[in-house]
C-alpha positions in Angstrom: 0.0 0.0 0.0 1.1 3.6 -0.5 1.6 6.4 2.0 -1.8 7.9 1.1 -3.5 4.7 2.0 -1.6 4.3 5.2 -2.5 7.9 6.2 -6.1 7.2 5.5 -6.1 4.1 7.7 -4.4 6.0 10.5 -7.0 8.8 10.3 -10.0 6.5 10.1 -8.9 4.6 13.1 -9.6 7.7 15.1 -13.3 7.4 14.2 -13.8 3.8 15.3 -16.5 3.5 17.9 -17.4 0.6 20.1 -21.1 -0.2 19.9 -22.9 -1.2 23.0 -24.8 -3.8 20.8 -23.0 -7.1 20.7 -19.6 -5.4 21.4 -19.3 -4.4 17.7 -17.0 -1.7 16.3 -17.7 0.6 13.4 -16.5 3.8 11.8 -18.6 6.7 13.1 -18.3 10.1 11.5 -20.3 11.7 14.3 -17.1 11.4 16.4 -15.4 13.7 13.9 -15.2 17.5 14.3 -17.2 19.1 11.5 -14.2 21.1 10.4 -12.4 17.8 9.6 -15.3 15.8 8.2 -14.3 16.2 4.5 -10.8 14.9 5.4 -12.3 11.7 6.9 -14.7 11.3 3.9 -11.7 11.5 1.5 -9.8 9.0 3.6 -12.8 6.6 3.4 -12.9 7.0 -0.4 -9.1 6.1 -0.5 -9.6 2.9 1.4 -12.8 1.9 -0.4 -11.1 2.4 -3.7 -8.3 0.1 -2.6 -10.9 -2.6 -1.9 -12.7 -2.0 -5.2 -9.4 -2.3 -7.1 -8.5 -5.6 -5.3 -5.5 -4.2 -3.4 -6.9 -5.7 -0.3 -10.1 -7.5 0.8 -13.0 -6.1 2.8 -11.9 -8.4 5.7 -8.3 -7.1 5.5 -9.6 -3.5 5.6 -11.7 -4.2 8.7 -8.6 -5.8 10.4 -6.5 -2.8 9.5 -9.1 -0.4 10.9 -9.3 -2.5 14.1 -13.0 -3.4 13.4 -12.3 -7.1 13.8 
């Protein structure tokens, strides 16, 4: 992966939230300050594009984000 991807993962990890339901985790943009929301959305597009292009699997992405 490239530096842009790694930076996107690092940023998105800051928006991971533990759910009280079944101890699940998810990316929650409501945790992000409105001034930085566009930055987080762009990061999500970077990682989703990597999955779409087959650079990594959905499961690998979830592991990298700390969701599983």
